C-alpha positions as CSV (number, residue, x, y, z in Angstrom):
1,M,32.3,41.5,-40.0
2,T,34.0,38.2,-39.1
3,V,32.1,35.0,-39.8
4,W,33.0,32.2,-37.5
5,S,33.1,28.6,-38.9
6,P,32.1,25.6,-36.7
7,D,35.8,24.8,-36.4
8,H,36.6,28.2,-35.1
9,L,33.8,28.0,-32.6
10,D,35.0,24.6,-31.4
11,V,38.5,25.9,-30.8
12,I,37.1,28.9,-28.9
13,T,34.9,26.6,-26.8
14,R,37.8,24.3,-25.9
15,R,39.9,27.4,-25.0
16,L,37.2,28.8,-22.7
17,Q,36.8,25.4,-21.0
18,E,40.6,25.4,-20.3
19,M,40.6,28.9,-18.7
20,D,39.8,29.6,-15.1
21,V,37.5,32.4,-14.1
22,Q,40.4,34.8,-13.2
23,E,42.1,34.3,-16.6
24,L,38.8,34.8,-18.4
25,A,38.1,38.0,-16.5
26,E,41.6,39.3,-17.4
27,M,40.9,38.5,-21.1
28,I,37.6,40.4,-21.0
29,A,39.2,43.3,-19.2
30,A,41.9,43.6,-21.9
31,A,39.3,43.4,-24.7
32,W,36.9,45.9,-23.1
33,P,38.5,49.1,-24.3
34,D,38.3,48.0,-27.9
35,T,34.6,48.2,-28.3
36,S,34.1,49.4,-31.8
37,G,30.7,49.7,-33.5
38,V,30.9,46.0,-34.5
39,V,31.1,44.7,-31.0
40,G,29.0,46.6,-28.5
41,R,28.9,46.4,-24.7
42,R,25.8,44.2,-24.7
43,D,27.5,41.7,-27.1
44,L,30.6,41.7,-24.9
45,L,28.6,41.1,-21.8
46,L,26.7,38.2,-23.5
47,K,30.1,36.7,-24.4
48,L,31.3,37.1,-20.9
49,S,28.2,35.4,-19.5
50,A,28.6,32.5,-22.0
51,G,32.3,32.2,-21.2
52,L,31.7,32.1,-17.5
53,A,29.1,29.4,-18.0
54,L,31.5,27.3,-20.0
55,A,34.2,27.8,-17.5
56,A,31.9,26.7,-14.7
57,A,31.0,23.6,-16.7
58,S,34.6,22.7,-17.4
59,P,36.1,19.5,-15.9
60,G,38.2,21.7,-13.5
61,A,35.2,23.3,-12.0
62,A,33.4,19.9,-11.8
63,S,36.3,18.4,-9.9
64,A,36.4,21.4,-7.5
65,D,32.7,20.9,-6.8
66,A,33.2,17.2,-6.2
67,A,35.8,18.0,-3.6
68,E,33.3,19.9,-1.5
69,P,31.5,17.8,1.1
70,S,28.0,16.7,0.1
71,T,25.0,17.7,2.2
72,T,23.4,14.7,3.8
73,L,20.6,14.3,6.2
74,G,21.7,14.2,9.8
75,A,20.2,11.9,12.5
76,P,18.8,13.7,15.6
77,A,21.0,14.2,18.6
78,V,18.9,11.8,20.7
79,N,17.1,8.6,19.9
80,M,13.5,9.4,19.3
81,S,12.2,5.9,19.4
82,G,9.4,5.5,21.9
83,L,5.8,6.3,22.6
84,W,4.5,9.8,21.8
85,L,1.2,11.6,22.2
86,S,0.1,13.0,18.8
87,R,-2.3,16.0,18.7
88,Y,-3.3,17.7,15.5
89,L,-5.9,20.4,14.9
90,F,-8.3,20.5,11.9
91,R,-11.2,22.5,10.6
92,S,-14.5,20.7,9.8
93,T,-16.4,22.8,7.3
94,G,-19.4,20.4,7.5
95,R,-19.7,20.9,11.2
96,G,-18.6,24.5,11.2
97,G,-15.9,24.2,13.9
98,D,-12.3,23.3,14.9
99,F,-11.5,19.8,16.2
100,E,-8.5,17.9,17.4
101,G,-7.2,14.4,16.7
102,L,-5.4,12.5,19.5
103,H,-3.4,9.3,19.1
104,Y,-0.7,7.4,21.0
105,V,1.9,6.8,18.3
106,V,4.9,4.5,18.5
107,L,8.0,6.0,16.7
108,R,10.9,3.8,15.6
109,Q,14.1,5.4,14.5
110,Q,16.8,4.0,12.2
111,G,19.5,6.5,11.4
112,N,17.7,9.7,10.2
113,R,14.5,7.8,9.3
114,I,11.6,7.5,11.6
115,S,8.4,5.4,11.1
116,G,5.3,5.8,13.2
117,E,2.2,3.7,13.9
118,S,-0.7,4.6,16.2
119,L,-1.8,2.2,19.0
120,P,-5.3,0.8,18.9
121,H,-7.8,3.7,19.3
122,S,-11.2,3.6,21.0
123,T,-12.8,4.9,17.8
124,G,-11.0,2.6,15.4
125,S,-9.0,5.5,13.8
126,R,-5.5,4.5,12.7
127,L,-2.6,6.8,12.0
128,S,0.8,6.1,10.3
129,M,3.7,8.3,9.2
130,A,7.2,8.3,7.7
131,L,9.7,11.0,8.6
132,S,13.2,12.0,7.6
133,V,15.1,14.1,10.2
134,D,17.8,16.6,9.3
135,G,19.1,18.2,12.5
136,A,16.2,19.8,14.2
137,V,13.7,19.5,11.3
138,A,11.5,16.4,10.6
139,T,9.8,16.2,7.3
140,G,7.6,13.4,5.9
141,T,4.2,12.0,5.1
142,W,1.2,10.9,7.0
143,T,-1.9,8.7,6.5
144,E,-5.0,8.4,8.6
145,Q,-7.9,6.0,8.3
146,T,-10.7,7.7,10.2
147,S,-13.1,6.0,12.5
148,P,-15.5,3.7,10.7
149,T,-18.3,4.9,13.0
150,G,-17.3,8.5,13.1
151,Y,-18.3,11.6,11.1
152,Y,-15.9,10.7,8.2
153,K,-17.1,7.1,7.9
154,G,-13.7,5.4,7.7
155,A,-12.4,7.7,4.9
156,T,-8.6,7.6,4.4
157,Y,-6.7,10.9,4.2
158,H,-3.0,11.6,3.6
159,G,-0.6,14.4,3.2
160,T,2.7,15.9,4.3
161,I,4.1,17.1,7.6
162,Q,7.0,19.2,8.8
163,L,8.0,19.5,12.5
164,I,10.7,21.3,14.6
165,V,12.3,19.0,17.1
166,S,13.1,20.4,20.5
167,P,16.7,20.5,21.7
168,L,16.1,17.6,24.1
169,G,14.2,15.6,21.5
170,R,11.1,15.2,23.6
171,E,8.7,17.5,21.7
172,M,8.0,18.2,18.0
173,N,5.7,20.9,16.7
174,G,4.8,22.0,13.2
175,K,2.2,21.8,10.5
176,W,0.4,19.3,8.4
177,V,-0.9,19.7,4.9
178,G,-3.5,17.5,3.2
179,F,-6.5,17.3,0.9
180,G,-10.0,17.7,2.4
181,K,-13.3,16.2,1.3
182,N,-13.9,18.8,-1.3
183,F,-10.4,18.4,-2.8
184,K,-9.2,21.6,-1.2
185,V,-5.7,21.8,0.4
186,N,-6.0,22.2,4.1
187,S,-3.4,22.7,6.9
188,G,-3.2,22.9,10.6
189,E,-1.0,22.5,13.7
190,W,0.4,19.2,14.7
191,G,2.5,18.4,17.8
192,F,4.0,15.4,19.5
193,T,4.9,15.0,23.1
194,W,7.2,12.3,24.5
195,V,5.4,9.7,26.8
196,D,7.6,6.6,27.3
197,G,10.8,5.1,25.9
198,S,9.7,1.5,26.3
199,L,8.6,-0.3,23.2
200,S,7.8,-3.6,24.9
201,A,4.4,-5.0,24.0
202,R,3.5,-5.3,27.7
203,D,4.2,-1.6,28.4
204,L,2.5,-0.4,25.2
205,R,-0.6,-2.4,25.9
206,Q,-1.6,-0.2,28.8
207,Y,-2.1,2.7,26.3
208,H,-4.4,0.7,24.0
209,N,-7.9,2.3,23.5
210,R,-7.1,5.0,26.1
211,L,-8.1,7.7,23.7
């Protein structure tokens, strides 16, 4: 049985790093028939696996990977800045029923990033969010400070959201996920509908406290 010294192993490692996958496969194929009792098929397969891993980690493989285009988030096809009507559904275990939350939300887009803030609400509830858009998918986080006079007494909740953007960019529908009062993870539907493209203070003021 051959005992390999560290110097031998270092030479083998360097040799494997210099070989491409095709050359390595040909070497293994040539060695395969000579499977005596010392080197079994399992040992040979383990060496093949290690060799392929080393070949994949070689500078040549790294440079090939670097030549491939990187995946980046793509901005939506249309500008989504404007006023939207937000409607989400949630279950209230304390009240034993399903409810909805409605807000007018101003979205502002910069590249593939979208920030959102709700307009003043008649109940004092406030909603904010931050989204990243990749093609037709918007993913991000949300925070809501509930009505100080409502059932949740001004408690603040937060979580994540993922939406599918319609081809015309005038609707978004998906799901929210967040923690409830009893530290349970809840989820529900959430949708946005386009209302107006104007972001002027005068035009937005007419939607204050309408909900």
